[in-house]
A tleap script that builds the chain and sets N, CA, C and O, in Angstrom:
source leaprc.protein.ff14SB
mol = sequence {
  NMET VAL TRP CYS LYS ASN VAL ILE SER CYS
  PHE PHE ARG ARG TYR LYS TYR THR ALA LEU
  SER PHE VAL ILE LEU ILE PHE SER CYS GLU
  TYR GLY LYS GLY LYS LEU ALA ILE GLN ASN
  TYR SER ASN ASN ASP ILE CYS TYR GLN THR
  LEU ILE LEU ARG LYS GLY SER LYS VAL PHE
  TYR GLN VAL SER ALA GLY GLY GLU ILE LYS
  VAL ASN GLY LEU ASP HIE PRO ILE VAL ARG
  ARG PRO LEU SER ASN GLU ILE ASP GLU TYR
  SER SER ASP LYS ILE LEU TYR ILE VAL PHE
  TYR ARG CYS SER GLU GLN GLU PHE VAL TYR
  GLN ASN ILE GLY SER ILE VAL TYR ASN LYS
  ASP TYR VAL THR LYS LYS TYR PHE MET LYS
  ASP LEU ASP SER LEU ASN TRP LEU ILE LYS
  TYR LYS GLU CLYS
}
set mol.1.N position { -20.345 -33.074 32.729 }
set mol.1.CA position { -19.401 -32.879 31.171 }
set mol.1.C position { -18.527 -34.432 31.169 }
set mol.1.O position { -18.031 -34.999 32.143 }
set mol.2.N position { -18.538 -34.833 29.867 }
set mol.2.CA position { -17.685 -35.830 29.731 }
set mol.2.C position { -16.298 -35.534 29.479 }
set mol.2.O position { -16.124 -34.750 28.546 }
set mol.3.N position { -15.266 -35.953 30.064 }
set mol.3.CA position { -13.837 -35.437 29.816 }
set mol.3.C position { -13.505 -35.813 28.364 }
set mol.3.O position { -13.909 -36.896 27.942 }
set mol.4.N position { -12.734 -34.918 27.500 }
set mol.4.CA position { -12.135 -35.088 26.466 }
set mol.4.C position { -11.039 -35.785 26.172 }
set mol.4.O position { -10.012 -35.423 26.746 }
set mol.5.N position { -10.963 -36.783 25.356 }
set mol.5.CA position { -9.393 -37.341 25.116 }
set mol.5.C position { -8.461 -36.449 24.648 }
set mol.5.O position { -7.295 -36.434 25.044 }
set mol.6.N position { -9.085 -35.428 23.518 }
set mol.6.CA position { -8.261 -34.659 22.896 }
set mol.6.C position { -8.408 -33.124 23.406 }
set mol.6.O position { -9.202 -32.433 22.767 }
set mol.7.N position { -7.848 -32.631 24.297 }
set mol.7.CA position { -7.829 -30.970 24.780 }
set mol.7.C position { -8.309 -29.907 23.880 }
set mol.7.O position { -9.151 -29.040 24.115 }
set mol.8.N position { -7.453 -30.179 22.535 }
set mol.8.CA position { -7.713 -29.132 21.644 }
set mol.8.C position { -9.236 -29.473 21.053 }
set mol.8.O position { -9.979 -28.514 20.843 }
set mol.9.N position { -9.723 -30.857 20.777 }
set mol.9.CA position { -10.991 -30.967 20.049 }
set mol.9.C position { -12.102 -30.527 21.271 }
set mol.9.O position { -13.120 -29.886 21.010 }
set mol.10.N position { -11.848 -30.841 22.228 }
set mol.10.CA position { -12.716 -30.639 23.189 }
set mol.10.C position { -12.863 -28.950 23.535 }
set mol.10.O position { -13.970 -28.537 23.880 }
set mol.11.N position { -11.820 -28.093 23.438 }
set mol.11.CA position { -11.836 -26.635 23.425 }
set mol.11.C position { -12.844 -25.918 22.327 }
set mol.11.O position { -13.653 -25.000 22.463 }
set mol.12.N position { -12.425 -26.790 21.075 }
set mol.12.CA position { -13.092 -26.107 19.510 }
set mol.12.C position { -14.538 -26.683 19.949 }
set mol.12.O position { -15.495 -25.929 19.775 }
set mol.13.N position { -14.729 -27.743 20.412 }
set mol.13.CA position { -16.134 -28.306 20.626 }
set mol.13.C position { -17.028 -27.223 21.458 }
set mol.13.O position { -18.104 -26.785 21.050 }
set mol.14.N position { -16.493 -26.913 22.518 }
set mol.14.CA position { -17.078 -26.210 23.540 }
set mol.14.C position { -17.098 -24.531 23.153 }
set mol.14.O position { -17.984 -23.735 23.464 }
set mol.15.N position { -15.925 -24.262 22.428 }
set mol.15.CA position { -15.970 -22.431 22.255 }
set mol.15.C position { -15.702 -22.572 20.731 }
set mol.15.O position { -14.674 -22.129 20.220 }
set mol.16.N position { -16.614 -23.169 20.074 }
set mol.16.CA position { -16.355 -22.990 18.225 }
set mol.16.C position { -16.527 -21.795 17.851 }
set mol.16.O position { -15.787 -21.205 17.064 }
set mol.17.N position { -17.441 -21.373 18.342 }
set mol.17.CA position { -18.059 -19.846 17.833 }
set mol.17.C position { -17.216 -18.986 18.384 }
set mol.17.O position { -16.741 -18.261 17.511 }
set mol.18.N position { -16.715 -18.681 19.717 }
set mol.18.CA position { -15.654 -17.787 19.966 }
set mol.18.C position { -14.488 -17.972 19.333 }
set mol.18.O position { -13.887 -16.963 18.965 }
set mol.19.N position { -13.942 -19.231 19.083 }
set mol.19.CA position { -12.658 -19.281 18.290 }
set mol.19.C position { -12.859 -18.887 16.762 }
set mol.19.O position { -12.024 -18.271 16.099 }
set mol.20.N position { -13.981 -19.295 16.343 }
set mol.20.CA position { -14.244 -18.832 14.970 }
set mol.20.C position { -14.364 -17.278 14.780 }
set mol.20.O position { -13.804 -16.705 13.845 }
set mol.21.N position { -14.977 -16.755 15.534 }
set mol.21.CA position { -14.868 -15.265 15.617 }
set mol.21.C position { -13.639 -14.385 15.963 }
set mol.21.O position { -13.536 -13.210 15.609 }
set mol.22.N position { -12.689 -15.082 16.711 }
set mol.22.CA position { -11.492 -14.680 16.900 }
set mol.22.C position { -10.747 -14.870 15.694 }
set mol.22.O position { -10.210 -13.855 15.250 }
set mol.23.N position { -10.586 -15.989 15.035 }
set mol.23.CA position { -10.007 -16.227 13.661 }
set mol.23.C position { -10.134 -15.318 12.722 }
set mol.23.O position { -9.267 -14.940 11.935 }
set mol.24.N position { -11.569 -14.859 12.842 }
set mol.24.CA position { -12.334 -13.772 11.744 }
set mol.24.C position { -11.548 -12.379 11.795 }
set mol.24.O position { -10.992 -11.733 10.906 }
set mol.25.N position { -11.755 -12.098 13.551 }
set mol.25.CA position { -11.055 -10.878 13.754 }
set mol.25.C position { -9.539 -10.616 13.270 }
set mol.25.O position { -9.093 -9.592 12.752 }
set mol.26.N position { -8.891 -11.776 13.570 }
set mol.26.CA position { -7.338 -11.607 13.305 }
set mol.26.C position { -7.196 -11.360 11.948 }
set mol.26.O position { -6.560 -10.384 11.553 }
set mol.27.N position { -7.862 -12.351 11.003 }
set mol.27.CA position { -7.696 -11.908 9.765 }
set mol.27.C position { -8.398 -10.732 8.955 }
set mol.27.O position { -8.191 -10.520 7.760 }
set mol.28.N position { -9.136 -10.098 9.652 }
set mol.28.CA position { -9.914 -8.951 8.839 }
set mol.28.C position { -9.200 -7.581 9.336 }
set mol.28.O position { -9.486 -6.477 8.873 }
set mol.29.N position { -8.215 -7.813 10.359 }
set mol.29.CA position { -7.340 -6.484 10.743 }
set mol.29.C position { -6.142 -6.500 9.950 }
set mol.29.O position { -5.060 -6.997 10.261 }
set mol.30.N position { -6.517 -5.780 8.673 }
set mol.30.CA position { -5.116 -5.855 7.709 }
set mol.30.C position { -4.640 -4.495 7.669 }
set mol.30.O position { -5.306 -3.468 7.538 }
set mol.31.N position { -3.023 -4.672 7.841 }
set mol.31.CA position { -2.202 -3.552 7.707 }
set mol.31.C position { -1.904 -3.347 6.280 }
set mol.31.O position { -2.151 -4.172 5.401 }
set mol.32.N position { -1.418 -2.321 6.124 }
set mol.32.CA position { -0.921 -1.748 4.538 }
set mol.32.C position { -0.577 -0.436 4.536 }
set mol.32.O position { -0.911 0.370 5.404 }
set mol.33.N position { 0.284 -0.134 3.286 }
set mol.33.CA position { 0.783 1.198 3.218 }
set mol.33.C position { -0.288 1.957 2.772 }
set mol.33.O position { -1.082 1.484 1.960 }
set mol.34.N position { -0.427 3.345 3.314 }
set mol.34.CA position { -1.390 3.870 2.944 }
set mol.34.C position { -0.708 5.004 1.914 }
set mol.34.O position { 0.466 4.862 1.574 }
set mol.35.N position { -1.559 6.209 1.405 }
set mol.35.CA position { -1.506 7.201 0.482 }
set mol.35.C position { -0.122 7.693 0.933 }
set mol.35.O position { 0.811 7.651 0.131 }
set mol.36.N position { 0.076 8.220 2.345 }
set mol.36.CA position { 0.892 9.084 2.673 }
set mol.36.C position { 2.620 8.467 2.381 }
set mol.36.O position { 2.923 7.289 2.573 }
set mol.37.N position { 3.338 9.241 2.027 }
set mol.37.CA position { 4.869 8.958 1.483 }
set mol.37.C position { 5.468 10.194 2.254 }
set mol.37.O position { 5.010 11.336 2.270 }
set mol.38.N position { 6.632 9.698 2.913 }
set mol.38.CA position { 7.608 10.960 3.500 }
set mol.38.C position { 9.199 10.543 2.806 }
set mol.38.O position { 9.838 9.501 2.951 }
set mol.39.N position { 9.509 11.665 2.089 }
set mol.39.CA position { 10.907 11.297 1.395 }
set mol.39.C position { 11.761 12.100 2.394 }
set mol.39.O position { 11.256 13.091 2.923 }
set mol.40.N position { 13.068 11.722 2.694 }
set mol.40.CA position { 13.961 12.154 3.560 }
set mol.40.C position { 14.990 12.737 2.659 }
set mol.40.O position { 15.752 11.952 2.096 }
set mol.41.N position { 15.110 14.016 2.450 }
set mol.41.CA position { 16.125 14.860 1.568 }
set mol.41.C position { 17.211 15.438 2.743 }
set mol.41.O position { 18.051 16.231 2.316 }
set mol.42.N position { 17.253 15.148 3.986 }
set mol.42.CA position { 18.117 15.384 4.870 }
set mol.42.C position { 19.728 14.818 4.635 }
set mol.42.O position { 20.021 14.146 3.646 }
set mol.43.N position { 20.464 15.096 5.417 }
set mol.43.CA position { 21.868 14.451 5.435 }
set mol.43.C position { 21.974 13.521 6.387 }
set mol.43.O position { 23.167 13.371 6.652 }
set mol.44.N position { 21.139 12.675 7.165 }
set mol.44.CA position { 21.193 12.128 8.031 }
set mol.44.C position { 19.688 11.027 7.942 }
set mol.44.O position { 18.572 11.323 7.514 }
set mol.45.N position { 20.063 10.013 8.384 }
set mol.45.CA position { 18.754 9.199 8.672 }
set mol.45.C position { 17.850 9.573 9.388 }
set mol.45.O position { 18.377 10.289 10.239 }
set mol.46.N position { 16.697 9.514 9.571 }
set mol.46.CA position { 15.706 9.967 10.376 }
set mol.46.C position { 14.316 9.142 10.787 }
set mol.46.O position { 13.938 8.307 9.965 }
set mol.47.N position { 13.748 9.269 11.664 }
set mol.47.CA position { 12.601 8.535 12.040 }
set mol.47.C position { 11.522 9.484 12.648 }
set mol.47.O position { 11.747 10.534 13.251 }
set mol.48.N position { 10.405 8.966 12.400 }
set mol.48.CA position { 9.034 10.002 12.172 }
set mol.48.C position { 7.762 9.302 13.126 }
set mol.48.O position { 7.908 8.150 13.534 }
set mol.49.N position { 6.730 9.945 13.390 }
set mol.49.CA position { 5.516 9.361 14.010 }
set mol.49.C position { 4.539 10.316 13.365 }
set mol.49.O position { 4.763 11.512 13.180 }
set mol.50.N position { 3.257 9.569 12.991 }
set mol.50.CA position { 2.479 10.110 12.652 }
set mol.50.C position { 1.358 10.307 13.853 }
set mol.50.O position { 1.159 9.321 14.561 }
set mol.51.N position { 0.677 11.412 14.106 }
set mol.51.CA position { -0.009 11.404 15.304 }
set mol.51.C position { -1.386 12.587 14.689 }
set mol.51.O position { -1.208 13.323 13.719 }
set mol.52.N position { -2.439 12.548 15.332 }
set mol.52.CA position { -3.552 13.258 15.459 }
set mol.52.C position { -3.879 13.726 17.079 }
set mol.52.O position { -3.519 13.092 18.071 }
set mol.53.N position { -4.446 14.656 17.078 }
set mol.53.CA position { -4.950 15.083 18.645 }
set mol.53.C position { -6.345 14.614 18.568 }
set mol.53.O position { -7.156 14.845 17.671 }
set mol.54.N position { -6.521 13.850 19.749 }
set mol.54.CA position { -7.811 13.106 19.962 }
set mol.54.C position { -9.086 13.946 20.177 }
set mol.54.O position { -9.043 14.909 20.943 }
set mol.55.N position { -10.152 13.636 19.566 }
set mol.55.CA position { -11.203 14.488 19.642 }
set mol.55.C position { -11.554 14.196 21.377 }
set mol.55.O position { -11.432 13.067 21.851 }
set mol.56.N position { -12.022 15.446 22.250 }
set mol.56.CA position { -12.437 15.557 23.563 }
set mol.56.C position { -11.073 15.362 24.350 }
set mol.56.O position { -11.227 14.970 25.506 }
set mol.57.N position { -9.822 15.557 23.951 }
set mol.57.CA position { -8.723 15.479 24.682 }
set mol.57.C position { -7.586 16.386 24.641 }
set mol.57.O position { -7.669 17.258 23.776 }
set mol.58.N position { -6.501 16.389 25.401 }
set mol.58.CA position { -5.405 17.388 24.720 }
set mol.58.C position { -4.169 16.378 24.557 }
set mol.58.O position { -3.067 16.856 24.825 }
set mol.59.N position { -4.232 14.842 24.089 }
set mol.59.CA position { -3.666 13.945 23.972 }
set mol.59.C position { -3.324 13.561 22.571 }
set mol.59.O position { -4.278 13.255 21.856 }
set mol.60.N position { -2.150 13.525 22.068 }
set mol.60.CA position { -1.692 12.759 20.637 }
set mol.60.C position { -1.899 11.323 20.615 }
set mol.60.O position { -1.518 10.670 21.587 }
set mol.61.N position { -2.337 10.869 19.837 }
set mol.61.CA position { -2.061 9.530 19.640 }
set mol.61.C position { -1.669 9.035 18.031 }
set mol.61.O position { -2.040 9.692 17.058 }
set mol.62.N position { -0.987 7.971 17.932 }
set mol.62.CA position { -0.424 7.338 16.714 }
set mol.62.C position { -1.611 6.941 15.655 }
set mol.62.O position { -2.595 6.264 15.955 }
set mol.63.N position { -1.380 7.397 14.573 }
set mol.63.CA position { -2.377 6.655 13.562 }
set mol.63.C position { -2.120 6.150 12.465 }
set mol.63.O position { -2.849 6.080 11.476 }
set mol.64.N position { -0.722 5.659 12.657 }
set mol.64.CA position { 0.282 4.875 11.706 }
set mol.64.C position { 1.320 4.179 12.532 }
set mol.64.O position { 1.549 4.568 13.677 }
set mol.65.N position { 2.027 3.061 11.945 }
set mol.65.CA position { 3.513 3.060 12.706 }
set mol.65.C position { 4.297 4.001 11.985 }
set mol.65.O position { 4.228 4.379 10.815 }
set mol.66.N position { 5.044 4.296 12.906 }
set mol.66.CA position { 6.019 5.382 12.538 }
set mol.66.C position { 7.022 4.646 11.731 }
set mol.66.O position { 6.702 3.539 11.298 }
set mol.67.N position { 8.237 5.146 11.471 }
set mol.67.CA position { 9.183 4.577 10.685 }
set mol.67.C position { 10.568 5.172 10.704 }
set mol.67.O position { 10.801 6.074 11.508 }
set mol.68.N position { 11.446 4.769 9.935 }
set mol.68.CA position { 12.931 5.151 9.786 }
set mol.68.C position { 13.222 5.179 8.302 }
set mol.68.O position { 13.003 4.267 7.506 }
set mol.69.N position { 13.713 6.284 8.069 }
set mol.69.CA position { 13.755 6.745 6.595 }
set mol.69.C position { 15.500 6.839 6.401 }
set mol.69.O position { 16.083 7.618 7.155 }
set mol.70.N position { 16.182 6.180 5.565 }
set mol.70.CA position { 17.602 6.569 5.316 }
set mol.70.C position { 17.722 7.860 4.234 }
set mol.70.O position { 16.810 8.248 3.504 }
set mol.71.N position { 19.024 8.400 4.315 }
set mol.71.CA position { 19.394 9.459 3.638 }
set mol.71.C position { 18.831 9.111 2.267 }
set mol.71.O position { 19.005 7.990 1.787 }
set mol.72.N position { 18.039 10.234 1.527 }
set mol.72.CA position { 17.150 9.902 0.123 }
set mol.72.C position { 16.232 8.857 0.374 }
set mol.72.O position { 16.043 8.242 -0.676 }
set mol.73.N position { 15.698 8.475 1.145 }
set mol.73.CA position { 15.077 7.501 1.165 }
set mol.73.C position { 13.491 7.615 0.956 }
set mol.73.O position { 13.127 8.705 0.515 }
set mol.74.N position { 12.788 6.949 1.128 }
set mol.74.CA position { 10.952 6.940 0.838 }
set mol.74.C position { 10.681 5.966 1.631 }
set mol.74.O position { 11.264 4.883 1.656 }
set mol.75.N position { 9.399 6.461 2.601 }
set mol.75.CA position { 8.703 5.602 3.412 }
set mol.75.C position { 7.416 5.792 3.379 }
set mol.75.O position { 6.976 6.941 3.403 }
set mol.76.N position { 6.418 4.484 3.307 }
set mol.76.CA position { 5.194 4.985 3.319 }
set mol.76.C position { 4.427 4.090 5.172 }
set mol.76.O position { 4.430 2.899 5.485 }
set mol.77.N position { 4.049 4.955 5.734 }
set mol.77.CA position { 3.740 4.624 6.876 }
set mol.77.C position { 2.464 3.352 6.890 }
set mol.77.O position { 1.515 3.355 6.105 }
set mol.78.N position { 2.654 2.502 7.758 }
set mol.78.CA position { 1.758 1.321 7.924 }
set mol.78.C position { 0.559 1.846 8.413 }
set mol.78.O position { 0.590 2.714 9.286 }
set mol.79.N position { -0.526 1.413 7.942 }
set mol.79.CA position { -1.682 2.024 8.693 }
set mol.79.C position { -2.901 0.743 8.746 }
set mol.79.O position { -2.790 -0.276 8.064 }
set mol.80.N position { -3.792 0.944 9.463 }
set mol.80.CA position { -4.905 0.047 9.744 }
set mol.80.C position { -6.130 0.573 8.675 }
set mol.80.O position { -6.867 -0.244 8.124 }
set mol.81.N position { -6.247 1.996 8.460 }
set mol.81.CA position { -7.307 2.218 7.789 }
set mol.81.C position { -6.731 3.882 7.164 }
set mol.81.O position { -5.831 4.608 7.586 }
set mol.82.N position { -7.747 4.064 5.939 }
set mol.82.CA position { -6.927 5.485 5.443 }
set mol.82.C position { -6.944 6.535 6.413 }
set mol.82.O position { -7.878 6.796 7.171 }
set mol.83.N position { -5.796 7.140 6.330 }
set mol.83.CA position { -5.277 8.526 7.349 }
set mol.83.C position { -6.537 9.520 7.201 }
set mol.83.O position { -7.126 10.006 8.166 }
set mol.84.N position { -6.816 9.715 6.044 }
set mol.84.CA position { -7.955 10.555 5.548 }
set mol.84.C position { -9.302 10.340 6.572 }
set mol.84.O position { -9.860 11.323 7.058 }
set mol.85.N position { -9.712 9.112 6.817 }
set mol.85.CA position { -10.634 8.529 7.526 }
set mol.85.C position { -10.390 8.961 8.980 }
set mol.85.O position { -11.098 9.761 9.590 }
set mol.86.N position { -9.350 8.364 9.443 }
set mol.86.CA position { -8.788 8.462 10.917 }
set mol.86.C position { -8.704 10.257 11.222 }
set mol.86.O position { -9.064 10.745 12.293 }
set mol.87.N position { -8.250 10.939 10.254 }
set mol.87.CA position { -8.317 12.405 10.640 }
set mol.87.C position { -9.812 12.965 10.477 }
set mol.87.O position { -10.113 13.784 11.345 }
set mol.88.N position { -10.858 12.664 9.479 }
set mol.88.CA position { -11.871 12.921 9.890 }
set mol.88.C position { -12.860 12.653 10.887 }
set mol.88.O position { -13.699 13.407 11.379 }
set mol.89.N position { -12.590 11.328 11.119 }
set mol.89.CA position { -13.530 10.918 12.360 }
set mol.89.C position { -12.983 10.917 13.762 }
set mol.89.O position { -13.816 10.902 14.668 }
set mol.90.N position { -11.535 10.934 14.114 }
set mol.90.CA position { -11.033 11.359 15.387 }
set mol.90.C position { -10.144 12.398 15.731 }
set mol.90.O position { -9.618 12.395 16.844 }
set mol.91.N position { -9.874 13.436 14.773 }
set mol.91.CA position { -8.924 14.279 15.259 }
set mol.91.C position { -10.100 15.682 15.609 }
set mol.91.O position { -11.185 15.906 15.071 }
set mol.92.N position { -9.501 16.333 16.531 }
set mol.92.CA position { -10.144 17.282 17.124 }
set mol.92.C position { -9.850 18.463 16.234 }
set mol.92.O position { -10.807 19.227 16.109 }
set mol.93.N position { -8.735 18.798 15.577 }
set mol.93.CA position { -8.282 19.852 14.883 }
set mol.93.C position { -8.248 19.483 13.220 }
set mol.93.O position { -7.876 20.405 12.494 }
set mol.94.N position { -8.546 18.431 12.690 }
set mol.94.CA position { -8.461 17.937 11.478 }
set mol.94.C position { -7.037 18.210 11.006 }
set mol.94.O position { -6.842 18.624 9.863 }
set mol.95.N position { -5.949 17.970 11.935 }
set mol.95.CA position { -4.256 18.111 11.355 }
set mol.95.C position { -3.907 16.834 12.060 }
set mol.95.O position { -4.114 16.302 13.151 }
set mol.96.N position { -3.173 16.545 10.738 }
set mol.96.CA position { -2.278 15.427 10.663 }
set mol.96.C position { -0.876 15.980 11.307 }
set mol.96.O position { -0.431 16.993 10.769 }
set mol.97.N position { -0.132 15.429 12.397 }
set mol.97.CA position { 1.005 16.133 12.743 }
set mol.97.C position { 2.182 14.822 12.556 }
set mol.97.O position { 1.977 13.648 12.867 }
set mol.98.N position { 3.165 15.260 12.097 }
set mol.98.CA position { 4.280 14.667 11.702 }
set mol.98.C position { 5.484 15.130 12.362 }
set mol.98.O position { 6.015 16.200 12.064 }
set mol.99.N position { 6.021 14.173 13.449 }
set mol.99.CA position { 7.177 14.393 14.238 }
set mol.99.C position { 8.489 13.825 13.687 }
set mol.99.O position { 8.393 12.625 13.430 }
set mol.100.N position { 9.582 14.316 13.458 }
set mol.100.CA position { 10.847 13.832 13.046 }
set mol.100.C position { 11.789 13.966 14.301 }
set mol.100.O position { 11.814 14.837 15.170 }
set mol.101.N position { 12.549 12.843 14.131 }
set mol.101.CA position { 13.444 13.049 15.554 }
set mol.101.C position { 14.727 12.130 14.959 }
set mol.101.O position { 14.640 11.322 14.035 }
set mol.102.N position { 15.990 12.475 15.758 }
set mol.102.CA position { 17.005 11.179 15.515 }
set mol.102.C position { 16.599 9.725 15.893 }
set mol.102.O position { 15.970 9.548 16.937 }
set mol.103.N position { 16.884 8.821 15.203 }
set mol.103.CA position { 16.448 7.318 15.512 }
set mol.103.C position { 17.125 6.895 16.662 }
set mol.103.O position { 16.785 5.755 16.979 }
set mol.104.N position { 18.012 7.429 17.446 }
set mol.104.CA position { 18.869 7.273 18.718 }
set mol.104.C position { 17.824 7.611 19.771 }
set mol.104.O position { 18.020 7.082 20.865 }
set mol.105.N position { 16.605 8.495 19.639 }
set mol.105.CA position { 15.939 8.796 20.709 }
set mol.105.C position { 14.487 8.391 20.616 }
set mol.105.O position { 13.597 8.933 21.273 }
set mol.106.N position { 14.303 7.404 19.759 }
set mol.106.CA position { 13.127 6.669 19.476 }
set mol.106.C position { 12.450 6.164 20.720 }
set mol.106.O position { 11.222 6.141 20.805 }
set mol.107.N position { 13.494 5.631 21.987 }
set mol.107.CA position { 12.662 5.150 23.232 }
set mol.107.C position { 12.049 6.599 23.918 }
set mol.107.O position { 10.881 6.661 24.304 }
set mol.108.N position { 12.844 7.567 24.001 }
set mol.108.CA position { 12.157 8.435 24.630 }
set mol.108.C position { 10.820 9.211 23.592 }
set mol.108.O position { 9.948 9.919 24.095 }
set mol.109.N position { 10.874 9.005 22.601 }
set mol.109.CA position { 9.563 9.669 21.784 }
set mol.109.C position { 8.657 8.577 22.093 }
set mol.109.O position { 7.515 8.937 22.376 }
set mol.110.N position { 8.922 7.172 22.108 }
set mol.110.CA position { 7.527 6.290 22.579 }
set mol.110.C position { 6.834 6.269 23.814 }
set mol.110.O position { 5.701 5.872 24.084 }
set mol.111.N position { 7.942 6.889 24.685 }
set mol.111.CA position { 7.554 6.958 25.997 }
set mol.111.C position { 6.783 8.272 26.328 }
set mol.111.O position { 6.193 8.318 27.407 }
set mol.112.N position { 6.744 9.251 25.559 }
set mol.112.CA position { 6.246 10.683 25.509 }
set mol.112.C position { 5.322 10.812 24.146 }
set mol.112.O position { 5.180 11.881 23.552 }
set mol.113.N position { 4.830 9.807 23.814 }
set mol.113.CA position { 4.362 10.194 22.721 }
set mol.113.C position { 3.171 10.961 22.751 }
set mol.113.O position { 3.170 11.811 21.861 }
set mol.114.N position { 2.086 10.960 23.510 }
set mol.114.CA position { 1.041 11.839 23.963 }
set mol.114.C position { 1.012 13.405 24.145 }
set mol.114.O position { 0.027 14.141 24.215 }
set mol.115.N position { 2.639 13.788 24.216 }
set mol.115.CA position { 3.073 14.904 24.275 }
set mol.115.C position { 4.001 15.538 23.607 }
set mol.115.O position { 4.310 16.725 23.718 }
set mol.116.N position { 4.517 14.617 22.801 }
set mol.116.CA position { 6.293 14.877 22.069 }
set mol.116.C position { 5.713 16.205 21.069 }
set mol.116.O position { 6.488 17.150 20.921 }
set mol.117.N position { 4.745 16.244 20.588 }
set mol.117.CA position { 4.245 17.331 19.528 }
set mol.117.C position { 4.721 18.875 20.314 }
set mol.117.O position { 5.058 19.835 19.621 }
set mol.118.N position { 4.700 18.925 21.438 }
set mol.118.CA position { 5.280 20.185 22.356 }
set mol.118.C position { 6.429 20.061 22.397 }
set mol.118.O position { 6.771 21.242 22.458 }
set mol.119.N position { 7.729 19.232 22.416 }
set mol.119.CA position { 8.691 19.395 22.500 }
set mol.119.C position { 9.425 19.777 21.087 }
set mol.119.O position { 9.440 19.275 19.963 }
set mol.120.N position { 10.130 21.117 21.813 }
set mol.120.CA position { 10.828 21.878 20.699 }
set mol.120.C position { 11.887 21.601 20.116 }
set mol.120.O position { 12.387 22.293 19.229 }
set mol.121.N position { 12.591 19.973 20.801 }
set mol.121.CA position { 13.657 19.417 20.177 }
set mol.121.C position { 13.356 18.681 18.917 }
set mol.121.O position { 14.235 18.012 18.373 }
set mol.122.N position { 12.426 18.755 18.541 }
set mol.122.CA position { 11.968 17.872 17.396 }
set mol.122.C position { 10.909 18.711 16.510 }
set mol.122.O position { 10.072 19.551 16.841 }
set mol.123.N position { 11.241 18.197 15.334 }
set mol.123.CA position { 10.618 18.920 14.097 }
set mol.123.C position { 9.281 18.609 13.844 }
set mol.123.O position { 9.080 17.494 13.363 }
set mol.124.N position { 8.318 19.331 14.054 }
set mol.124.CA position { 6.811 18.703 14.277 }
set mol.124.C position { 6.046 19.658 12.919 }
set mol.124.O position { 5.957 20.886 12.941 }
set mol.125.N position { 5.612 18.892 11.936 }
set mol.125.CA position { 4.972 19.632 10.673 }
set mol.125.C position { 3.631 19.104 10.837 }
set mol.125.O position { 3.243 18.005 11.233 }
set mol.126.N position { 2.832 20.438 10.325 }
set mol.126.CA position { 1.187 20.060 10.658 }
set mol.126.C position { 0.766 20.196 9.208 }
set mol.126.O position { 1.347 20.961 8.439 }
set mol.127.N position { -0.376 19.348 8.813 }
set mol.127.CA position { -0.779 19.371 7.620 }
set mol.127.C position { -2.299 19.038 7.706 }
set mol.127.O position { -2.666 17.902 8.009 }
set mol.128.N position { -3.258 20.133 7.411 }
set mol.128.CA position { -4.712 19.953 6.965 }
set mol.128.C position { -4.622 18.959 6.022 }
set mol.128.O position { -3.546 18.753 5.462 }
set mol.129.N position { -5.878 18.132 5.694 }
set mol.129.CA position { -6.331 17.717 4.530 }
set mol.129.C position { -6.015 18.128 3.329 }
set mol.129.O position { -5.436 17.431 2.496 }
set mol.130.N position { -6.453 19.522 3.137 }
set mol.130.CA position { -6.232 20.471 1.848 }
set mol.130.C position { -4.822 20.288 1.459 }
set mol.130.O position { -4.397 20.094 0.320 }
set mol.131.N position { -4.076 20.384 2.683 }
set mol.131.CA position { -2.310 20.253 2.598 }
set mol.131.C position { -1.880 19.283 1.798 }
set mol.131.O position { -1.161 19.331 0.799 }
set mol.132.N position { -2.475 18.263 2.426 }
set mol.132.CA position { -2.010 16.795 1.894 }
set mol.132.C position { -2.169 16.525 0.535 }
set mol.132.O position { -1.254 16.260 -0.244 }
set mol.133.N position { -3.629 16.618 0.212 }
set mol.133.CA position { -4.064 16.642 -1.241 }
set mol.133.C position { -3.302 17.469 -1.999 }
set mol.133.O position { -2.588 16.895 -2.821 }
set mol.134.N position { -3.246 18.650 -1.958 }
set mol.134.CA position { -2.209 19.386 -2.603 }
set mol.134.C position { -0.789 19.167 -2.930 }
set mol.134.O position { -0.199 19.577 -3.929 }
set mol.135.N position { -0.215 18.315 -1.745 }
set mol.135.CA position { 1.165 17.666 -2.106 }
set mol.135.C position { 1.044 16.386 -2.805 }
set mol.135.O position { 2.062 15.857 -3.249 }
set mol.136.N position { -0.153 15.815 -2.950 }
set mol.136.CA position { -0.112 14.544 -3.220 }
set mol.136.C position { 0.118 13.635 -2.510 }
set mol.136.O position { 0.344 12.551 -3.049 }
set mol.137.N position { 0.149 13.746 -0.909 }
set mol.137.CA position { 0.356 13.039 -0.096 }
set mol.137.C position { 1.798 12.689 0.278 }
set mol.137.O position { 2.148 11.847 1.105 }
set mol.138.N position { 2.688 13.593 -0.580 }
set mol.138.CA position { 4.140 13.286 -0.590 }
set mol.138.C position { 4.764 14.493 0.530 }
set mol.138.O position { 4.812 15.658 0.136 }
set mol.139.N position { 5.110 14.236 1.568 }
set mol.139.CA position { 5.950 14.879 2.492 }
set mol.139.C position { 7.539 15.074 2.257 }
set mol.139.O position { 8.319 14.122 2.229 }
set mol.140.N position { 7.844 16.151 2.125 }
set mol.140.CA position { 9.607 15.975 1.646 }
set mol.140.C position { 10.033 16.606 2.954 }
set mol.140.O position { 9.673 17.730 3.307 }
set mol.141.N position { 10.845 15.787 3.667 }
set mol.141.CA position { 11.477 16.206 4.872 }
set mol.141.C position { 13.112 16.837 4.656 }
set mol.141.O position { 14.020 16.044 4.409 }
set mol.142.N position { 13.371 18.257 4.770 }
set mol.142.CA position { 14.460 18.967 4.613 }
set mol.142.C position { 15.104 19.011 6.148 }
set mol.142.O position { 14.341 18.853 7.101 }
set mol.143.N position { 16.456 19.218 6.355 }
set mol.143.CA position { 16.934 19.778 7.637 }
set mol.143.C position { 16.713 21.551 7.666 }
set mol.143.O position { 16.660 22.188 6.614 }
set mol.144.N position { 16.649 21.920 8.432 }
set mol.144.CA position { 16.778 23.334 8.462 }
set mol.144.C position { 18.291 23.676 8.572 }
set mol.144.O position { 18.657 24.851 8.615 }
savepdb mol mol.pdb
quit
């Protein structure tokens, strides 16, 4: 093999198809706001996570980026693909779980994301697809 004077051009000459595939992959992974909107009608800022129960397991996983919502604020979770598709294809019970918690507890929630739905210290709401459709995909959070 002949030594290349310019390392970058040598790399691309040798791995041009791999590099091209990588670039296409990076730009094809688009994130955006989904249909789901969450409105905070409580007296405190809240954080939330959107989860589904993975088919063939008893572990929950995130289907969108969670978020923080100010008092009387509205947020749309950032998704890779429509939540309806995620629920249809990957959920064992066809339910979207939304876990609400104090933002100061975010680290604990992230560390226990697979089982946080079972923790009674947090408010967990469950929605079937028909429920979401009837609510026009707008979830209104109110403290008890």
